[in-house]
N, C-alpha and C positions, 0 to 999 in steps of 0.2 A: 625498621628493617635491620636485621643483624648484618654487621660487616663481615667480610670474608675472614676466616681464621678465628671467629668467635663462636661460642656456644652458650646456651642458657644454663645457668646453675639450677640444679633440681631443687635447691632449698629456697633461695631468695629470688630466683627467676631473673637475675641480672644477666646481661650478656657480658662474658669475660673472654679475654684472649686465651686460647687453648693452652698456650705455653705457661700460663700463670694459674693453672687450675689442677686439681687432683682428680684423677679418673677413678671412679668406683665401678669397675666393670662387672665382676662376678656376683658380689654379694653386697647389698645395701638394705638395711632393715626396713626402711620405709618404701623403698622402690623395687625391691625384689630382683629377680633375674634381669640382667642388662644394666642395672644401676644407672649411671649417667655421669655427668660432669658436676663437680662440686668446687665452688670457688674457694680460694685460700681462706677468706674470712669465715665462711660457713664451716669449712673444715676445722678451723681453729676454735670455733664456737660450739662444735658438736659436743653433746653431753652423753655420758654413759647412762643408758636407760636400763640395762640389764647386765648381769655378770654371772659367770660360771667359774667356780673354783673347783678344780679337779684334784683330788688327793689320791695319788697312785699308791695302792696298797695301804691306804689310810695315812700315808706319810707325805712324801714330796708333793708340793702344790704347783699346779699350772693355772694361770689366770687368763681368762678370756673376757674381754669387755666388749659390749655391743652398744654403739651409739645410734643416734637416729639415722645416720648415713654411713658411718664407718664402723669397722670392727677393730679391736685392739687385742693382739695376742701377746701379752706380756710387755708390749711397748707401744708407744703412741704413733703407730704407722697404719695407714689403710692397708688391710690385708684382704686378698681375694681367695685365700686358701684355707680359711678357717672352716668353711663348710665342708671341704674335702677332708680336713684333718680330724674334725670332731663331729660335725653335722648338727650342732645346736642351732636352732632358729627361733626367732621371736616374732610375734605379731601383736599389734595393738588392737584390743577389743573395746569398743565403745559400749558403755552401759546406758548412756544418754548423751545429750548434746555437749555436756561439760565434763563428764566423768568417763573413766575407763582404766584399763590396766594392761600390762604386757603379759602375754601368755607364752610359755615356752613349749617348744616341741622338741622332745629329746630324740637323739639319733637311735637307730635300731640297736638293740643290745643293752639298753638302759632301762631299769625298772624304778618307778617312783616309790619312795618309802612313805606310805601313808597318803593322806589327802593333801590338796593344795593348802598351803599355810599362809599365814599373814604375820608379819612382824609389826607390832604396835610400838609406838614411841616409848622409850624408857623400859623396854622388856628385854634388854640385852643380857642380863644375868642369867635368866632361864635359858635363853638361846645358847649362850656360851656353855652352860652345863650340858645341855642336850647335844650340842655339837661335839663336845669333849667325849661324851660316852659313845657316840656313833663312830668317831674317828679312832678311839681306842679299840672298839670292837672290830672295825675294818682292818686295823693293823694286825690284830690277833688272827683274823681270818684271811689276811692278805687280799682283801677286796678293795676295788677302786670305787671311791665315792665322789659325787659331785654335789656341791652346794650351789643352788641357783637363786639369785635374788633379782627382782625386777620392780621397776617403779610403778606406782599407781597414781591416780589423780588426787588421792587423799595424802596430804603432806605429812600425816601422822602415821602412815603405814606403808608397807611395801610387801610385794609377794615374796614368798620364801618356800623353796622345795628342796628336798634331798633325794638323790637318786643313787642307785648302786649299779655298777656295770655288771650285768648278769641277769639271771632269771628271777622269777618270783620266789623260788626256793632260796636263792642267795639272799634276797631281801628279808625273808623270814628268818634265816639263820643270823643275819646281821642284827635284826631287831631283838632277837632272843639273847644274843651275846651282849647287846647294849643294856638290856634289862638287868643282867647280872652285875653290870658296873654301877647300877643306880644305888 
Protein backbone atom coordinates (compact mmCIF):
# COMPACT_ATOMS: atom_id res chain seq x y z
CA UNK A 1 0.00 0.00 0.00
CA UNK A 2 1.44 3.40 -0.98
CA UNK A 3 2.39 5.87 1.75
CA UNK A 4 0.83 9.31 1.85
CA UNK A 5 2.74 11.74 -0.38
CA UNK A 6 3.91 9.03 -2.80
CA UNK A 7 2.81 8.16 -6.32
CA UNK A 8 3.68 5.37 -8.74
CA UNK A 9 6.22 6.08 -11.49
CA UNK A 10 4.68 5.43 -14.93
CA UNK A 11 7.90 3.77 -16.12
CA UNK A 12 9.24 1.55 -13.32
CA UNK A 13 6.04 1.43 -11.22
CA UNK A 14 7.98 2.18 -8.00
CA UNK A 15 6.33 4.40 -5.44
CA UNK A 16 8.33 7.59 -5.00
CA UNK A 17 8.00 10.72 -2.91
CA UNK A 18 6.15 13.29 -5.00
CA UNK A 19 8.74 15.96 -4.17
CA UNK A 20 11.50 13.82 -5.78
CA UNK A 21 9.76 13.16 -9.05
CA UNK A 22 9.26 14.84 -12.42
CA UNK A 23 5.68 15.49 -13.48
CA UNK A 24 4.79 14.89 -17.08
CA UNK A 25 1.39 16.52 -17.21
CA UNK A 26 0.46 17.47 -20.76
CA UNK A 27 2.53 15.39 -23.15
CA UNK A 28 4.20 12.04 -22.71
CA UNK A 29 4.88 9.89 -25.76
CA UNK A 30 4.01 6.56 -24.18
CA UNK A 31 1.23 7.75 -21.91
CA UNK A 32 -0.53 10.44 -23.95
CA UNK A 33 -2.74 13.08 -22.40
CA UNK A 34 -2.50 13.30 -18.66
CA UNK A 35 0.99 11.83 -18.57
CA UNK A 36 1.78 11.00 -14.97
CA UNK A 37 4.65 10.96 -12.54
CA UNK A 38 8.15 9.95 -13.59
CA UNK A 39 10.81 9.23 -10.97
CA UNK A 40 14.20 10.95 -11.26
CA UNK A 41 15.94 7.69 -12.20
CA UNK A 42 13.59 6.97 -15.10
CA UNK A 43 13.71 10.62 -16.18
CA UNK A 44 17.53 10.40 -16.30
CA UNK A 45 17.41 7.11 -18.22
CA UNK A 46 14.86 8.30 -20.79
CA UNK A 47 16.15 7.90 -24.35
CA UNK A 48 15.34 9.96 -27.42
CA UNK A 49 13.25 7.77 -29.72
CA UNK A 50 12.40 10.40 -32.33
CA UNK A 51 13.57 13.85 -33.31
CA UNK A 52 12.40 16.70 -35.49
CA UNK A 53 14.86 19.21 -36.96
CA UNK A 54 13.04 22.25 -38.29
CA UNK A 55 14.89 24.47 -40.74
CA UNK A 56 13.23 27.89 -40.92
CA UNK A 57 13.42 29.07 -44.51
CA UNK A 58 15.93 26.28 -45.13
CA UNK A 59 18.38 27.87 -42.68
CA UNK A 60 18.13 28.27 -38.89
CA UNK A 61 17.52 24.98 -37.12
CA UNK A 62 15.18 24.16 -34.23
CA UNK A 63 15.58 20.78 -32.51
CA UNK A 64 12.76 18.82 -30.89
CA UNK A 65 13.58 15.53 -29.16
CA UNK A 66 10.96 13.03 -28.09
CA UNK A 67 11.78 10.43 -25.46
CA UNK A 68 9.69 7.55 -24.22
CA UNK A 69 8.29 9.78 -21.48
CA UNK A 70 9.64 13.30 -21.96
CA UNK A 71 10.08 15.81 -24.72
CA UNK A 72 13.13 17.97 -25.25
CA UNK A 73 12.93 21.31 -26.96
CA UNK A 74 16.53 22.24 -27.56
CA UNK A 75 17.48 21.38 -23.96
CA UNK A 76 17.10 18.39 -21.60
CA UNK A 77 14.03 19.49 -19.66
CA UNK A 78 10.57 17.95 -19.65
CA UNK A 79 8.34 20.26 -21.66
CA UNK A 80 4.59 20.31 -21.80
CA UNK A 81 4.32 23.01 -24.45
CA UNK A 82 5.87 21.33 -27.48
CA UNK A 83 2.51 20.03 -28.58
CA UNK A 84 1.19 23.60 -28.50
CA UNK A 85 4.28 25.05 -30.19
CA UNK A 86 4.64 22.60 -33.06
CA UNK A 87 2.14 19.77 -32.73
CA UNK A 88 4.41 16.86 -33.70
CA UNK A 89 3.39 13.57 -32.09
CA UNK A 90 4.69 10.03 -32.30
CA UNK A 91 3.19 6.64 -31.59
CA UNK A 92 4.76 3.21 -31.43
CA UNK A 93 3.41 0.75 -34.00
CA UNK A 94 3.99 -2.94 -33.26
CA UNK A 95 4.50 -5.16 -36.29
CA UNK A 96 4.75 -8.29 -34.14
CA UNK A 97 5.62 -9.23 -30.56
CA UNK A 98 9.26 -8.08 -30.88
CA UNK A 99 9.32 -5.54 -33.66
CA UNK A 100 7.93 -2.13 -34.43
CA UNK A 101 8.66 1.48 -35.26
CA UNK A 102 7.70 5.01 -34.24
CA UNK A 103 5.31 6.68 -36.64
CA UNK A 104 5.03 10.46 -36.73
CA UNK A 105 1.89 12.53 -37.05
CA UNK A 106 2.68 15.94 -38.48
CA UNK A 107 0.74 19.00 -37.36
CA UNK A 108 -1.73 20.66 -39.69
CA UNK A 109 -0.05 22.70 -42.39
CA UNK A 110 2.85 20.31 -43.04
CA UNK A 111 3.17 18.15 -46.19
CA UNK A 112 5.38 15.06 -46.44
CA UNK A 113 7.94 15.08 -49.25
CA UNK A 114 7.57 11.63 -50.80
CA UNK A 115 6.90 8.35 -49.04
CA UNK A 116 8.08 7.16 -45.63
CA UNK A 117 11.79 6.56 -45.80
CA UNK A 118 14.27 4.42 -44.00
CA UNK A 119 17.90 5.12 -43.18
CA UNK A 120 20.05 2.04 -43.40
CA UNK A 121 23.33 1.78 -41.54
CA UNK A 122 26.27 3.31 -43.43
CA UNK A 123 24.05 5.22 -45.93
CA UNK A 124 24.78 8.68 -44.54
CA UNK A 125 26.63 10.01 -47.63
CA UNK A 126 23.55 9.72 -49.87
CA UNK A 127 21.38 11.17 -47.11
CA UNK A 128 23.71 14.12 -46.60
CA UNK A 129 23.64 14.85 -50.32
CA UNK A 130 19.83 14.65 -50.46
CA UNK A 131 19.42 16.83 -47.37
CA UNK A 132 21.84 19.38 -48.81
CA UNK A 133 19.83 19.68 -52.03
CA UNK A 134 16.51 19.97 -50.16
CA UNK A 135 17.83 22.60 -47.73
CA UNK A 136 19.44 24.60 -50.55
CA UNK A 137 16.13 24.56 -52.46
CA UNK A 138 14.16 25.48 -49.31
CA UNK A 139 16.44 28.45 -48.72
CA UNK A 140 16.02 29.62 -52.33
CA UNK A 141 12.22 29.37 -52.00
CA UNK A 142 12.17 30.54 -48.33
CA UNK A 143 10.24 27.43 -47.27
CA UNK A 144 10.47 25.80 -43.86
CA UNK A 145 11.48 22.13 -43.87
CA UNK A 146 11.37 19.50 -41.13
CA UNK A 147 13.58 16.41 -41.01
CA UNK A 148 12.01 13.67 -38.87
CA UNK A 149 13.93 10.64 -37.65
CA UNK A 150 12.49 7.90 -35.47
CA UNK A 151 13.79 4.68 -33.98
CA UNK A 152 12.77 1.23 -35.17
CA UNK A 153 13.31 -2.19 -33.62
CA UNK A 154 15.90 -2.93 -36.32
CA UNK A 155 19.25 -1.72 -34.98
CA UNK A 156 20.52 -1.19 -38.55
CA UNK A 157 17.82 1.25 -39.64
CA UNK A 158 15.61 4.09 -38.53
CA UNK A 159 12.65 5.99 -39.92
CA UNK A 160 13.35 9.12 -41.93
CA UNK A 161 10.90 11.63 -43.40
CA UNK A 162 11.05 15.14 -44.79
CA UNK A 163 8.20 17.63 -44.56
CA UNK A 164 7.61 21.12 -45.88
CA UNK A 165 5.46 23.62 -44.07
CA UNK A 166 2.87 24.38 -46.71
CA UNK A 167 0.71 22.79 -49.36
CA UNK A 168 1.30 19.97 -51.83
CA UNK A 169 2.11 22.67 -54.40
CA UNK A 170 4.88 23.97 -52.11
CA UNK A 171 6.21 20.42 -51.78
CA UNK A 172 6.20 20.02 -55.58
CA UNK A 173 8.02 23.36 -56.05
CA UNK A 174 10.61 22.34 -53.46
CA UNK A 175 11.26 18.96 -55.08
CA UNK A 176 11.52 20.58 -58.52
CA UNK A 177 14.03 23.13 -57.19
CA UNK A 178 16.01 20.34 -55.47
CA UNK A 179 16.24 18.43 -58.78
CA UNK A 180 17.97 21.43 -60.33
CA UNK A 181 20.64 21.26 -57.63
CA UNK A 182 21.39 17.58 -58.44
